[in-house]
C-alpha positions in Angstrom: 29.0 87.6 -26.1 27.2 84.8 -25.1 27.5 83.3 -21.7 29.4 79.8 -21.6 27.2 76.6 -21.7 27.3 74.9 -18.4 28.3 71.1 -19.4 26.8 69.3 -16.7 24.0 67.0 -16.3 22.0 66.5 -13.1 21.9 63.0 -11.6 18.5 61.4 -11.2 17.0 61.5 -7.8 17.5 58.0 -6.5 17.0 57.0 -2.9 20.0 56.2 -1.1 20.9 52.8 0.4 19.9 49.3 -0.5 17.9 48.6 -3.4 15.4 45.5 -3.1 16.2 42.5 -5.3 13.7 40.7 -7.4 10.8 38.9 -6.1 11.6 35.0 -5.8 9.0 33.0 -7.7 8.5 29.5 -8.7 9.9 27.8 -11.6 8.2 28.4 -15.1 5.7 26.0 -16.1 7.7 25.6 -19.6 11.0 24.6 -17.8 10.6 20.8 -17.9 8.9 21.1 -21.5 12.0 23.1 -22.8 14.3 20.3 -21.3 12.4 17.6 -22.9 12.3 19.3 -26.2 16.1 20.2 -25.8 16.9 16.3 -25.4 14.6 15.1 -28.4 16.4 17.7 -30.4 19.6 16.4 -29.5 18.8 13.2 -30.2 17.4 14.2 -33.7 20.5 16.0 -34.6 22.5 12.8 -33.7 20.5 10.8 -36.0 20.9 13.5 -38.7 24.6 13.4 -38.1 24.7 9.6 -38.6 22.8 10.0 -41.9 25.3 12.7 -43.4 28.5 10.9 -42.1 27.3 7.6 -44.1 26.2 9.4 -47.0 29.6 11.3 -47.2 31.0 7.9 -47.2 29.6 6.9 -50.5 28.8 3.6 -49.3 25.5 1.6 -48.9 24.3 1.8 -45.4 20.8 1.4 -43.9 19.2 4.7 -43.4 17.0 5.4 -40.6 15.0 8.4 -42.0 14.3 6.8 -45.4 11.6 4.6 -44.1 9.9 7.3 -42.3 10.2 9.5 -45.3 8.7 6.7 -47.5 5.8 6.0 -45.1 4.9 9.7 -45.0 5.0 9.9 -48.7 3.0 6.9 -49.3 0.4 7.4 -46.4 -3.3 8.4 -47.7 -4.8 11.7 -46.0 -7.7 9.9 -44.2 -9.4 10.8 -40.8 -6.6 9.5 -38.5 -4.0 11.7 -40.5 -6.0 14.5 -39.9 -6.8 13.9 -36.2 -2.9 13.3 -35.6 -2.4 16.7 -37.3 -5.0 18.5 -35.1 -3.5 17.0 -31.9 0.0 17.9 -33.0 -1.3 21.6 -33.8 -3.1 21.8 -30.2 0.1 20.4 -28.3 2.1 23.2 -30.1 -0.4 25.9 -29.3 -0.4 24.5 -25.7 3.5 25.0 -25.6 3.0 28.7 -26.8 0.6 29.5 -24.4 2.6 27.8 -21.6 5.4 29.7 -22.5 3.7 33.2 -21.6 2.2 31.8 -18.3 3.6 34.1 -15.5 5.5 32.2 -12.7 3.7 31.5 -9.7 4.3 34.0 -6.6 5.6 31.7 -3.6 7.0 34.5 -1.2 6.0 37.5 0.8 8.2 40.5 1.2 9.2 41.9 4.6 8.6 45.5 5.0 12.2 46.7 4.8 14.7 48.4 2.4 16.6 45.2 2.2 15.4 42.5 0.0 13.7 39.9 2.8 11.1 37.5 1.7 9.5 34.7 3.4 7.8 31.4 2.3 4.3 30.7 3.7 5.7 27.6 5.4 7.9 30.1 7.4 4.8 32.2 8.4 2.9 28.9 9.6 6.4 27.7 11.6 6.2 31.1 13.5 2.5 31.3 14.0 2.9 27.9 15.8 5.9 28.8 17.8 4.2 32.0 19.0 0.9 30.4 19.7 2.6 27.7 21.6 4.7 30.2 24.0 1.3 32.2 24.4 -0.9 29.4 25.4 1.3 26.8 26.7 -0.3 24.2 24.3 1.6 21.6 22.7 -0.9 20.8 20.1 -1.0 23.7 18.1 -1.8 23.5 14.0 -1.1 26.3 11.6 -1.7 26.2 7.9 -0.8 29.4 5.9 -0.7 30.7 2.1 0.1 34.2 1.0 -3.0 35.7 1.9 -4.4 33.6 4.7 -3.1 32.2 8.2 -5.4 29.6 10.1 -4.2 28.4 13.5 -5.8 25.8 15.6 -5.0 25.9 19.1 -6.5 24.3 22.4 -8.3 26.7 25.0 -6.3 27.4 28.0 -9.2 27.9 30.1 -9.1 31.8 30.3 -11.8 32.4 28.0 -9.9 35.1 25.7 -7.4 32.5 23.9 -8.8 33.3 20.5 -8.6 37.2 21.1 -5.0 37.0 22.5 -3.6 34.6 19.8 -5.2 36.7 17.1 -3.7 40.0 18.6 -0.3 38.2 19.0 0.1 36.8 15.4 -1.3 40.3 13.9 1.7 41.9 15.8 3.9 39.2 14.8 3.2 39.5 11.0 2.8 43.5 11.0 6.1 43.8 9.6 5.3 42.1 6.4 4.2 44.2 3.2 1.1 42.2 2.9 0.3 40.6 6.3 -2.2 37.6 5.7 -5.5 37.5 7.3 -5.5 35.7 10.6 -8.1 33.4 11.5 -7.8 31.4 15.1 -9.8 28.3 15.9 -10.0 27.3 19.5 -10.7 23.8 20.3 -12.4 22.7 23.6 -10.2 20.3 25.6 -11.4 16.6 25.5 -13.4 15.6 28.8 -11.6 13.5 31.2 -12.7 10.1 31.3 -15.0 9.4 34.4 -13.8 6.5 36.7 -16.6 4.2 38.0 -16.4 3.7 41.6 -17.8 0.6 43.1 -18.8 0.1 46.6 -17.9 -2.9 48.5 -20.1 -4.2 51.1 -18.1 -5.1 54.3 -19.1 -8.4 55.8 -19.3 -8.5 59.5 
């Protein structure tokens, strides 16, 4: 006798909970090229339908394509034609290369089991609000990309403005999967204008 075969398959080990979604990216570079080519092909198909329609009527008509074909058939192959052919081939090659260009990465993922992504402009806005709340300055400027965050803030006179703001921003963005490098620039306040005092002699 042989032992009965257990007819069951083990489920793959998958983590429980939500799975992160796909990374949001910029529109592909070939998107608008595809739209333009699609419009041109639709227009060309309309011309072909017109030609076939009048041809099926078996009546004389003015063809739109016949002059083009006659011009192409009677034209001599000279330097201009060769140059035009090379340009068309290069444009076609550029279309092929553009189709394989990967989409640009525009977001930074939050270190969370859920699919949460932020834009560099969101990072810059949060940095501006955090630095403004820390220093009390109203002139805070922030600029960010996916890898670097630059903040300009006025000196509050404590002598530790740069260290405090840098530590604060590093803590604010520590939950990002790839936190940007923080650079804080402290601007010295403009000196107050001196008022000239004039002495007046009292005449007795």
